[in-house]
PALO-646423 format. One record per residue: residue in three letters; x, y, z of N, C-alpha, C in turn; residue number from 1. Coordinates in pm, 1 decimal, decimal comma. Atoms other than C-alpha are relative to their C-alpha. Layout:
# residues N
+---------+----------+----------+----------+----------+----------+----------+----------+----------+----------+-----+
! residuo !   n.east !  n.north !     n.up !  ca.east ! ca.north !    ca.up !   c.east !  c.north !     c.up ! num !
+---------+----------+----------+----------+----------+----------+----------+----------+----------+----------+-----+
!     Ala !        X !        Y !        Z !        X !        Y !        Z !        X !        Y !        Z ! NUM !
...
+---------+----------+----------+----------+----------+----------+----------+----------+----------+----------+-----+
END
This chain:
# residues 158
+---------+----------+----------+----------+----------+----------+----------+----------+----------+----------+-----+
! residuo !   n.east !  n.north !     n.up !  ca.east ! ca.north !    ca.up !   c.east !  c.north !     c.up ! num !
+---------+----------+----------+----------+----------+----------+----------+----------+----------+----------+-----+
!     Met !     37,4 !     55,7 !   -147,2 !  -4752,1 !   5668,0 !  -4565,3 !   -160,2 !     52,7 !     -6,0 !   1 !
!     Thr !    122,7 !    -60,7 !    -12,7 !  -5101,2 !   5747,0 !  -4425,0 !      7,0 !    -40,8 !    128,3 !   2 !
!     His !     17,1 !    -36,1 !   -223,1 !  -5198,1 !   5910,7 !  -4095,7 !   -157,3 !    -15,1 !     -5,4 !   3 !
!     Ser !    165,7 !    -55,8 !    -73,1 !  -5557,0 !   5952,6 !  -3881,9 !    -44,1 !    145,3 !     13,0 !   4 !
!     Ile !     26,2 !   -107,0 !   -123,7 !  -5623,8 !   6243,8 !  -3801,4 !   -129,2 !     41,6 !    -24,3 !   5 !
!     Ser !    124,3 !    -34,7 !    -43,3 !  -5910,7 !   6438,7 !  -3644,2 !    -27,0 !    144,7 !    -60,6 !   6 !
!     Ile !    -57,3 !   -191,4 !     78,6 !  -6011,3 !   6805,4 !  -3796,7 !   -225,5 !    -45,4 !     13,7 !   7 !
!     Lys !    118,1 !    -23,6 !     16,5 !  -6346,6 !   6942,2 !  -3775,7 !    -67,6 !     40,5 !   -135,1 !   8 !
!     Ile !     40,9 !    -51,7 !     62,1 !  -6539,6 !   7036,5 !  -4075,0 !   -160,6 !     47,8 !    -38,7 !   9 !
!     Asn !    149,2 !    -77,8 !    -67,0 !  -6817,3 !   7281,5 !  -4043,3 !    -52,6 !    -68,7 !     26,7 !  10 !
!     Gly !     56,3 !     45,6 !   -158,1 !  -6920,4 !   7161,4 !  -3680,1 !    -31,1 !   -175,3 !      6,6 !  11 !
!     Val !    -12,8 !    190,6 !    -14,0 !  -6852,8 !   6754,4 !  -3779,7 !     93,1 !    -13,2 !     53,5 !  12 !
!     Asp !   -186,8 !     18,0 !    -32,1 !  -6515,9 !   6607,9 !  -3598,7 !    -59,1 !   -100,7 !    -92,6 !  13 !
!     Arg !    -30,0 !     79,3 !     43,4 !  -6450,4 !   6353,4 !  -3790,9 !    198,4 !    -25,1 !    -22,2 !  14 !
!     Lys !    -62,2 !     11,5 !    -15,7 !  -6202,0 !   6119,9 !  -3844,1 !     53,1 !    -66,7 !   -117,5 !  15 !
!     Leu !     -4,9 !     13,6 !    135,8 !  -5990,8 !   6060,6 !  -4178,2 !    100,4 !    -89,4 !    -26,2 !  16 !
!     Glu !   -149,0 !     78,7 !     71,9 !  -5690,5 !   5800,0 !  -4329,8 !     19,1 !    105,3 !   -136,9 !  17 !
!     Ile !    -85,3 !    -63,6 !    154,8 !  -5478,9 !   6054,7 !  -4590,3 !    128,2 !    -36,1 !     15,6 !  18 !
!     Lys !   -110,6 !     27,0 !      8,6 !  -5205,2 !   6011,4 !  -4731,5 !    120,3 !    100,2 !     86,6 !  19 !
!     Asp !    -21,2 !   -157,8 !    -90,9 !  -4903,1 !   6271,7 !  -4579,6 !     38,9 !     76,8 !    -71,5 !  20 !
!     Asn !      7,7 !    -72,7 !     75,2 !  -4896,8 !   6414,2 !  -4910,1 !    -94,2 !     53,6 !    -42,4 !  21 !
!     Glu !    145,8 !    -96,7 !     78,9 !  -5250,5 !   6490,4 !  -4986,2 !    -29,8 !    137,6 !     70,7 !  22 !
!     Leu !     70,4 !   -161,0 !    -77,7 !  -5355,5 !   6822,9 !  -4952,1 !   -155,7 !     15,4 !     72,9 !  23 !
!     Leu !     61,9 !    -42,7 !    -59,1 !  -5588,4 !   6954,8 !  -4787,8 !   -149,3 !     66,5 !    -70,5 !  24 !
!     Leu !    147,6 !    -20,9 !     95,1 !  -5862,1 !   7088,8 !  -5079,1 !    -18,4 !   -163,3 !    -17,8 !  25 !
!     Asp !     77,2 !    148,7 !    -12,7 !  -5858,0 !   6681,2 !  -5127,5 !    -24,8 !    -96,6 !     63,3 !  26 !
!     Val !     97,8 !     90,4 !   -105,8 !  -5920,4 !   6576,7 !  -4799,8 !   -163,2 !     50,7 !     13,8 !  27 !
!     Ile !    174,3 !   -107,2 !    -56,8 !  -6255,5 !   6843,3 !  -4782,9 !      2,5 !    -56,9 !    -74,2 !  28 !
!     Arg !    112,5 !    119,1 !    153,9 !  -6382,8 !   6677,9 !  -5152,4 !     34,7 !    -86,4 !     10,3 !  29 !
!     Asp !     22,0 !    122,7 !    -20,2 !  -6306,5 !   6364,9 !  -5144,7 !     -0,9 !    -99,4 !    110,8 !  30 !
!     Lys !     10,1 !    117,6 !    -64,8 !  -6243,6 !   6219,8 !  -4824,5 !   -129,1 !     85,2 !    116,9 !  31 !
!     Ala !    115,6 !    -31,6 !    -49,8 !  -6571,0 !   6450,6 !  -4668,5 !   -103,8 !     17,8 !   -119,1 !  32 !
!     Gly !    136,0 !    -46,7 !     84,6 !  -6734,2 !   6495,7 !  -4967,3 !    -30,8 !    146,3 !     11,9 !  33 !
!     Val !     18,5 !   -161,4 !      7,3 !  -6743,8 !   6914,6 !  -4930,7 !     -0,2 !     40,8 !   -149,2 !  34 !
!     Lys !    -10,8 !    -82,0 !    144,9 !  -6782,3 !   7009,7 !  -5323,0 !    -12,4 !     84,3 !     19,4 !  35 !
!     Ser !    108,0 !   -189,6 !    -48,6 !  -6872,8 !   7409,5 !  -5238,6 !    164,2 !    -31,8 !    -98,3 !  36 !
!     Val !   -217,6 !     45,7 !    -17,4 !  -6376,7 !   7359,3 !  -5238,1 !      0,0 !    -21,2 !   -108,3 !  37 !
!     Lys !      0,7 !     52,9 !     34,4 !  -6292,2 !   7367,9 !  -5539,9 !    172,2 !     51,8 !    -42,0 !  38 !
!     Ala !    -30,9 !      0,0 !     -9,3 !  -5994,6 !   7324,3 !  -5729,7 !     36,7 !    130,9 !   -136,9 !  39 !
!     Gly !    -71,6 !   -126,6 !     90,2 !  -5836,0 !   7608,5 !  -5996,5 !    140,0 !     -6,2 !    -67,1 !  40 !
!     Cys !   -130,7 !    -73,8 !     50,8 !  -5519,4 !   7714,1 !  -6040,5 !    149,1 !   -111,3 !     49,2 !  41 !
!     Trp !    -52,2 !    118,9 !   -144,3 !  -5362,9 !   7416,7 !  -5776,4 !    181,9 !     67,7 !     49,1 !  42 !
!     Arg !    -52,7 !    -88,5 !     16,9 !  -5098,6 !   7750,2 !  -5723,4 !     33,3 !     80,3 !    109,0 !  43 !
!     Gly !     17,9 !    -46,1 !    -52,9 !  -5257,9 !   7889,1 !  -5494,6 !    -52,8 !    198,1 !    -19,5 !  44 !
!     Glu !    -19,1 !   -134,3 !     42,9 !  -5289,6 !   8209,4 !  -5730,4 !   -237,2 !     29,5 !    -12,4 !  45 !
!     Cys !     92,8 !    -58,6 !     53,4 !  -5659,8 !   8254,1 !  -5815,9 !   -157,6 !    -86,6 !    126,1 !  46 !
!     Gly !     48,4 !    -16,7 !    -70,2 !  -5829,7 !   8154,4 !  -5487,6 !   -174,0 !   -142,1 !     33,2 !  47 !
!     Leu !    154,1 !    101,9 !     50,1 !  -6102,6 !   7882,5 !  -5603,4 !     16,7 !    -87,8 !    214,8 !  48 !
!     Cys !    -27,2 !    153,0 !   -131,1 !  -5990,6 !   7638,1 !  -5298,1 !     -5,0 !     96,7 !    107,7 !  49 !
!     Thr !     53,7 !     10,1 !   -172,1 !  -6029,9 !   7856,6 !  -5001,8 !    -99,0 !    -12,7 !     93,7 !  50 !
!     Val !     71,5 !     60,9 !   -123,8 !  -6167,4 !   7763,6 !  -4649,7 !     84,1 !     93,9 !     60,2 !  51 !
!     Leu !    -85,9 !    -40,3 !   -160,1 !  -6151,3 !   7896,7 !  -4342,3 !     75,8 !   -118,1 !    135,1 !  52 !
!     Leu !    -45,2 !     74,6 !    -74,2 !  -5892,6 !   7699,7 !  -4109,4 !     13,6 !     86,2 !     83,1 !  53 !
!     Asp !    -19,2 !    -36,5 !   -148,8 !  -5903,6 !   7791,9 !  -3741,2 !   -131,5 !    148,8 !    -80,7 !  54 !
!     Gly !     99,6 !   -114,8 !     42,5 !  -6133,4 !   8126,6 !  -3873,5 !    117,2 !     72,5 !    -82,3 !  55 !
!     Lys !    -16,3 !   -107,1 !     92,1 !  -5843,6 !   8246,5 !  -4110,6 !     26,1 !   -106,2 !   -143,6 !  56 !
!     Pro !    -22,4 !     33,1 !    190,8 !  -5911,5 !   8231,9 !  -4541,3 !    132,4 !    -51,8 !    -13,5 !  57 !
!     Val !    -97,3 !     40,9 !     72,4 !  -5617,4 !   7989,0 !  -4641,2 !    -86,3 !    -37,9 !   -146,6 !  58 !
!     Lys !     23,6 !    126,1 !    102,3 !  -5619,2 !   7783,1 !  -5011,2 !     70,5 !   -136,0 !     69,6 !  59 !
!     Ser !     35,0 !    108,2 !     16,6 !  -5644,6 !   7471,1 !  -4947,5 !     71,4 !    -31,8 !    -33,5 !  60 !
!     Cys !    -45,4 !      1,4 !    150,3 !  -5471,0 !   7386,3 !  -5263,0 !    155,6 !     33,9 !     37,0 !  61 !
!     Leu !   -119,5 !    -21,0 !    -74,3 !  -5126,8 !   7524,5 !  -5049,7 !     16,7 !    -65,1 !    117,5 !  62 !
!     Val !     70,1 !      0,4 !   -184,9 !  -5247,6 !   7342,5 !  -4701,4 !     50,0 !   -162,4 !     -7,5 !  63 !
!     Leu !     39,5 !    164,0 !     28,1 !  -5165,0 !   6917,5 !  -4674,2 !    -49,1 !    -13,8 !    107,0 !  64 !
!     Gly !    140,4 !     31,6 !    -55,6 !  -5439,6 !   6751,7 !  -4493,9 !    158,6 !    -64,1 !    155,2 !  65 !
!     Val !     24,6 !     34,8 !    -89,8 !  -5197,2 !   6631,6 !  -4201,9 !     10,3 !    153,4 !     90,2 !  66 !
!     Glu !     40,8 !    -93,0 !    -26,0 !  -5180,0 !   6979,0 !  -4133,2 !   -140,0 !     41,3 !     99,0 !  67 !
!     Ala !    115,6 !    -56,8 !    -57,7 !  -5507,0 !   7005,2 !  -4059,6 !    -88,9 !    -31,2 !    134,7 !  68 !
!     Asp !     41,2 !    105,4 !   -127,9 !  -5510,9 !   6767,1 !  -3758,7 !    -55,7 !     58,9 !     99,2 !  69 !
!     Gly !     71,0 !    -22,6 !   -159,0 !  -5701,1 !   6872,9 !  -3454,6 !    -27,0 !     74,4 !    -62,6 !  70 !
!     Arg !     74,4 !   -112,4 !     17,9 !  -5827,3 !   7164,8 !  -3594,3 !   -172,1 !     46,1 !    -73,9 !  71 !
!     Asp !    128,7 !     18,9 !     55,1 !  -6125,8 !   7337,0 !  -3776,7 !    -74,2 !     25,2 !   -111,7 !  72 !
!     Val !     14,7 !     36,0 !     74,7 !  -6204,0 !   7413,6 !  -4085,2 !   -127,3 !     80,9 !    -47,3 !  73 !
!     Lys !     98,5 !   -129,1 !     55,8 !  -6548,3 !   7626,4 !  -4275,3 !      1,5 !    -12,5 !   -130,3 !  74 !
!     Thr !     -0,2 !    -68,9 !    181,8 !  -6633,4 !   7628,1 !  -4599,0 !   -167,6 !     39,6 !    -41,0 !  75 !
!     Ala !    158,9 !    -95,5 !     -9,9 !  -6988,6 !   7825,2 !  -4707,6 !    -65,8 !   -120,4 !     -4,5 !  76 !
!     Glu !    112,0 !    148,0 !     -6,1 !  -7205,4 !   7463,5 !  -4636,7 !     25,2 !     66,3 !    125,0 !  77 !
!     Gly !    -35,0 !    -21,6 !    -96,1 !  -7035,5 !   7577,8 !  -4286,0 !   -108,8 !    167,3 !     30,7 !  78 !
!     Leu !     55,9 !   -107,4 !    -99,6 !  -7170,4 !   7921,7 !  -4269,7 !   -150,4 !     41,0 !    -61,5 !  79 !
!     Ala !    127,0 !      0,1 !    -29,1 !  -7540,0 !   7816,6 !  -4383,3 !    -35,7 !   -144,1 !     48,4 !  80 !
!     Pro !     30,2 !     91,0 !    -62,3 !  -7632,3 !   7593,0 !  -4109,7 !   -132,0 !    -18,8 !    -26,8 !  81 !
!     Glu !     65,8 !     -9,2 !      7,9 !  -7903,1 !   7397,2 !  -4153,6 !    -79,5 !     67,9 !   -108,4 !  82 !
!     Gly !     87,8 !    -78,8 !    150,6 !  -7964,8 !   7539,8 !  -4487,2 !    -67,5 !    106,3 !    -17,0 !  83 !
!     Gln !    -15,1 !   -146,8 !     -6,2 !  -8006,7 !   7893,8 !  -4383,0 !    135,6 !     75,7 !    -37,5 !  84 !
!     Leu !   -139,5 !    -98,4 !     25,2 !  -7812,0 !   8141,0 !  -4563,1 !     26,0 !    103,7 !     73,7 !  85 !
!     Ser !    -15,7 !   -163,1 !   -111,8 !  -7587,3 !   8396,7 !  -4385,9 !    -31,7 !    122,1 !    -85,1 !  86 !
!     Pro !     35,4 !   -104,1 !     21,0 !  -7637,8 !   8729,3 !  -4434,9 !     76,1 !     79,9 !   -115,7 !  87 !
!     Ile !   -101,4 !    -65,4 !    165,0 !  -7356,9 !   8769,7 !  -4709,9 !    -11,4 !   -113,5 !    -94,7 !  88 !
!     Gln !     69,6 !     37,4 !    200,6 !  -7474,8 !   8477,0 !  -4902,0 !    -92,3 !     41,1 !    -45,6 !  89 !
!     Lys !    130,4 !    -73,2 !     -9,4 !  -7844,0 !   8622,3 !  -4889,7 !     20,8 !    101,1 !   -141,1 !  90 !
!     Leu !    -46,7 !    -74,4 !     90,6 !  -7688,1 !   8922,5 !  -5009,8 !    127,4 !     61,0 !   -157,4 !  91 !
!     Phe !    -47,8 !     -4,6 !    140,4 !  -7467,6 !   8784,7 !  -5334,1 !    -85,9 !    -67,3 !    -36,5 !  92 !
!     Val !     66,5 !      1,1 !     79,9 !  -7745,4 !   8661,8 !  -5446,8 !   -104,3 !     75,2 !    -85,5 !  93 !
!     Glu !    109,8 !   -161,8 !     55,6 !  -7959,2 !   8983,6 !  -5445,4 !     88,9 !     42,2 !    -51,3 !  94 !
!     Lys !   -138,9 !    -36,7 !     56,4 !  -7638,8 !   9117,5 !  -5579,2 !      1,1 !      3,3 !   -111,5 !  95 !
!     Gly !    -49,1 !     86,0 !     71,9 !  -7624,9 !   8910,9 !  -5847,3 !    111,5 !    -24,8 !     31,3 !  96 !
!     Ala !   -118,8 !     40,7 !     10,9 !  -7303,2 !   8836,7 !  -5743,6 !     86,4 !   -164,4 !    -74,3 !  97 !
!     Met !    -62,9 !    143,2 !     75,3 !  -7252,0 !   8548,4 !  -5930,4 !    -62,5 !    -33,5 !   -120,7 !  98 !
!     Gln !    101,6 !     53,1 !    127,1 !  -7345,5 !   8406,8 !  -6259,0 !     51,0 !   -148,4 !     -3,6 !  99 !
!     Cys !     -8,9 !     83,2 !     42,2 !  -7165,4 !   8105,6 !  -6328,2 !    -11,2 !    -86,7 !    194,4 ! 100 !
!     Gly !     12,2 !     92,2 !   -101,6 !  -7142,6 !   8010,4 !  -5943,0 !    149,3 !    -28,8 !     59,3 ! 101 !
!     Phe !   -145,1 !    111,7 !    -16,2 !  -6772,8 !   7829,8 !  -5957,8 !     42,5 !     68,9 !    104,5 ! 102 !
!     Cys !    -76,6 !    -84,9 !   -127,8 !  -6600,1 !   8128,7 !  -5729,6 !    -76,8 !     48,3 !    119,6 ! 103 !
!     Thr !     15,2 !    -40,6 !   -142,8 !  -6851,4 !   8186,2 !  -5493,9 !      1,7 !      0,0 !     59,0 ! 104 !
!     Pro !    -82,3 !     10,8 !   -166,3 !  -6762,4 !   8002,3 !  -5181,5 !     83,4 !     83,7 !    -34,5 ! 105 !
!     Ser !    -73,7 !    -51,2 !    -44,5 !  -6472,0 !   8139,7 !  -5193,3 !     38,5 !     86,6 !     25,8 ! 106 !
!     Phe !     40,3 !   -105,6 !   -106,3 !  -6594,6 !   8466,9 !  -5205,1 !    -59,3 !     89,3 !    117,9 ! 107 !
!     Val !     66,3 !    -44,6 !   -114,7 !  -6842,5 !   8428,8 !  -4990,5 !    107,6 !    -38,6 !    142,0 ! 108 !
!     Leu !    -54,8 !     43,5 !   -109,8 !  -6614,7 !   8270,1 !  -4727,0 !    108,0 !    119,6 !     37,6 ! 109 !
!     Thr !    -62,8 !   -125,0 !     33,4 !  -6336,6 !   8583,8 !  -4811,8 !    -58,3 !    119,2 !     64,2 ! 110 !
!     Ala !     28,3 !    -90,7 !    -41,0 !  -6617,3 !   8808,7 !  -4766,4 !    -23,9 !     38,2 !    122,5 ! 111 !
!     Ser !     17,4 !    -38,0 !   -109,9 !  -6708,7 !   8735,3 !  -4438,4 !     53,1 !    -41,3 !    126,8 ! 112 !
!     Tyr !   -159,5 !    -47,1 !   -127,6 !  -6344,0 !   8660,8 !  -4249,5 !    -21,6 !    125,1 !      6,1 ! 113 !
!     Leu !     16,4 !   -136,5 !    -20,8 !  -6363,4 !   9011,6 !  -4374,0 !    -18,2 !     51,8 !    112,8 ! 114 !
!     Leu !     73,3 !     42,9 !   -115,7 !  -6669,4 !   9087,6 !  -4197,2 !     65,3 !     36,6 !    121,7 ! 115 !
!     Ser !    -14,4 !    -41,0 !   -148,4 !  -6573,7 !   9003,4 !  -3880,2 !    146,2 !     44,8 !     78,0 ! 116 !
!     Val !    -82,6 !    -65,5 !    -98,3 !  -6274,4 !   9162,2 !  -3904,1 !     40,2 !    138,9 !     15,1 ! 117 !
!     Asn !     28,4 !    -82,2 !     53,2 !  -6362,4 !   9428,5 !  -4013,1 !   -162,6 !    111,1 !    -27,7 ! 118 !
!     Arg !    126,6 !     -4,4 !     53,1 !  -6678,0 !   9608,2 !  -3955,3 !    -80,7 !    106,0 !    -61,9 ! 119 !
!     Asn !     51,5 !    -73,8 !     85,5 !  -6722,1 !   9839,6 !  -4177,8 !     87,7 !     56,4 !    -92,0 ! 120 !
!     Pro !   -105,3 !      5,7 !     72,5 !  -6469,2 !   9785,5 !  -4461,1 !    -28,3 !    141,7 !    -75,2 ! 121 !
!     Thr !     37,0 !    -83,1 !    126,4 !  -6475,9 !  10079,4 !  -4751,6 !     89,3 !   -104,3 !   -146,7 ! 122 !
!     Glu !      9,4 !     48,0 !    111,8 !  -6433,3 !  10002,5 !  -5099,3 !    104,3 !    -38,9 !    -17,2 ! 123 !
!     Ser !   -191,7 !     54,7 !    -10,3 !  -6029,9 !   9952,4 !  -5123,0 !     40,8 !   -105,4 !    112,4 ! 124 !
!     Glu !    -50,8 !    118,3 !    -46,6 !  -6021,7 !   9710,1 !  -4844,5 !    -60,7 !    -71,8 !    -52,3 ! 125 !
!     Ile !     70,0 !    137,2 !     81,7 !  -6308,2 !   9492,1 !  -4991,7 !    131,2 !    -36,1 !   -156,0 ! 126 !
!     Arg !    -34,6 !     43,0 !    109,7 !  -6119,3 !   9510,1 !  -5319,4 !    186,6 !    -42,1 !     76,4 ! 127 !
!     Glu !   -130,2 !     27,9 !    -62,9 !  -5753,1 !   9431,3 !  -5114,0 !    -26,1 !   -184,2 !     40,4 ! 128 !
!     Tyr !    -17,8 !    117,4 !    -65,5 !  -5908,8 !   9106,6 !  -4958,6 !     16,9 !    -99,9 !   -144,2 ! 129 !
!     Leu !    100,6 !     50,0 !    194,5 !  -6075,9 !   9001,3 !  -5328,0 !    148,8 !    -23,6 !   -114,5 ! 130 !
!     Ser !   -109,0 !     69,2 !    113,6 !  -5751,5 !   9018,5 !  -5472,9 !     65,7 !    -93,6 !    -53,2 ! 131 !
!     Gly !    -13,4 !    114,2 !     31,3 !  -5646,8 !   8724,6 !  -5413,8 !    -93,5 !   -121,9 !    -51,5 ! 132 !
!     His !     97,0 !     82,3 !     53,8 !  -5955,4 !   8537,9 !  -5608,4 !    -48,0 !     67,9 !   -131,2 ! 133 !
!     Ile !     -1,5 !    -19,2 !    124,7 !  -6030,6 !   8545,3 !  -5916,4 !   -171,4 !    -56,7 !    -99,3 ! 134 !
!     Cys !    107,9 !      3,2 !     39,5 !  -6384,2 !   8528,3 !  -6099,8 !    -11,6 !     83,7 !   -167,3 ! 135 !
!     Arg !    -22,8 !     -1,7 !    140,4 !  -6394,1 !   8454,8 !  -6449,3 !    -79,9 !    126,8 !    -79,4 ! 136 !
!     Cys !    145,0 !    -14,8 !     -0,4 !  -6767,3 !   8565,2 !  -6450,5 !      2,7 !    169,7 !    -51,5 ! 137 !
!     Gly !    -18,7 !   -156,6 !     21,6 !  -6664,6 !   8956,3 !  -6384,7 !    -70,5 !     51,6 !     66,9 ! 138 !
!     Thr !    142,8 !    -66,8 !    -38,5 !  -6929,0 !   9010,8 !  -6127,2 !     68,1 !     78,7 !    171,0 ! 139 !
!     Tyr !   -102,7 !    -27,4 !    -91,8 !  -6640,5 !   9186,9 !  -5916,1 !   -107,8 !    165,6 !     97,5 ! 140 !
!     Lys !    121,8 !    -94,1 !     15,0 !  -6910,2 !   9507,2 !  -5913,4 !    -79,1 !    -33,0 !    121,2 ! 141 !
!     Gln !    111,6 !     56,9 !    -26,9 !  -7190,4 !   9319,5 !  -5779,2 !     70,8 !      1,4 !    118,4 ! 142 !
!     Met !    -50,1 !     96,9 !   -104,6 !  -6963,3 !   9095,4 !  -5515,4 !     52,9 !    173,5 !     86,7 ! 143 !
!     Ile !    -52,9 !    -29,8 !   -132,5 !  -6857,5 !   9464,0 !  -5324,5 !   -114,6 !     50,6 !     34,2 ! 144 !
!     Glu !    207,2 !    -85,7 !     45,3 !  -7272,1 !   9591,6 !  -5363,1 !     18,2 !   -122,4 !     97,4 ! 145 !
!     Ala !     60,4 !     81,4 !   -119,7 !  -7312,4 !   9277,5 !  -5177,6 !     88,8 !     12,7 !    138,6 ! 146 !
!     Ile !    -97,1 !      0,8 !    -98,9 !  -6999,1 !   9331,5 !  -4908,3 !    -52,3 !    128,1 !    103,5 ! 147 !
!     Leu !     17,4 !   -112,6 !    -69,2 !  -7061,8 !   9685,1 !  -4853,5 !   -171,8 !      0,7 !     71,6 ! 148 !
!     Glu !    161,2 !     -7,3 !    -28,1 !  -7455,7 !   9628,0 !  -4801,2 !    -58,7 !   -106,1 !    111,5 ! 149 !
!     Cys !     -7,5 !     62,9 !   -127,3 !  -7375,4 !   9352,5 !  -4572,8 !     26,9 !    110,5 !    148,7 ! 150 !
!     Ala !    -93,0 !    -65,3 !   -100,8 !  -7131,7 !   9585,9 !  -4348,7 !   -105,4 !    122,2 !     39,7 ! 151 !
!     Lys !     60,4 !    -55,3 !    -37,4 !  -7402,2 !   9834,2 !  -4356,1 !   -166,3 !    -56,9 !     78,4 ! 152 !
!     Gln !     67,9 !     97,0 !    -53,5 !  -7644,0 !   9599,3 !  -4202,9 !     15,3 !    -59,8 !    105,8 ! 153 !
!     Gln !    -37,9 !     48,1 !   -147,5 !  -7484,8 !   9432,5 !  -3939,7 !     56,4 !    107,3 !    120,1 ! 154 !
!     Asn !    -19,6 !    -87,9 !   -122,5 !  -7361,3 !   9756,0 !  -3790,0 !   -123,8 !    116,0 !     22,0 ! 155 !
!     Gln !    113,5 !    -74,0 !     22,4 !  -7748,4 !   9888,1 !  -3858,1 !    -54,6 !   -106,5 !    184,3 ! 156 !
!     Thr !     93,6 !     83,8 !   -148,1 !  -7858,6 !   9597,7 !  -3578,9 !     97,2 !    -51,8 !    134,5 ! 157 !
!     Lys !   -148,6 !     -6,8 !    -83,4 !  -7543,1 !   9636,6 !  -3367,0 !     -8,3 !     96,2 !     49,2 ! 158 !
+---------+----------+----------+----------+----------+----------+----------+----------+----------+----------+-----+
END
């Protein structure tokens, strides 16, 4: 059976026809064409499919597309409107917090959320937030440095 849903993805309202058992991950990638959201484990363990759903991180491989009807989804592209990288995205680049880049969108989204709810996270708190994500290249140290630096910079500007 198919359903018509209304969903906002990265600020763009969309009406999509989806199957009732279609995952949000597939809706975002296949119906909306947003490819930064990756499939890894399909069990919610690797975190590669993380998106912000109504502002909170969720693993889109565990959410049905119909559950996102009327809701707001943000991906890494949504953090960079008009191609302008957000501060956390810039710092991931500057600190070398990515190698292959496959996992980077999910880490950046999680870091962005963390910094929105905790302006001054400790290294331990950052590790806790990142614990649901896997980076095969092992750039965790650089990611932590980028997040700590972003927190420092945002606290200096406010």
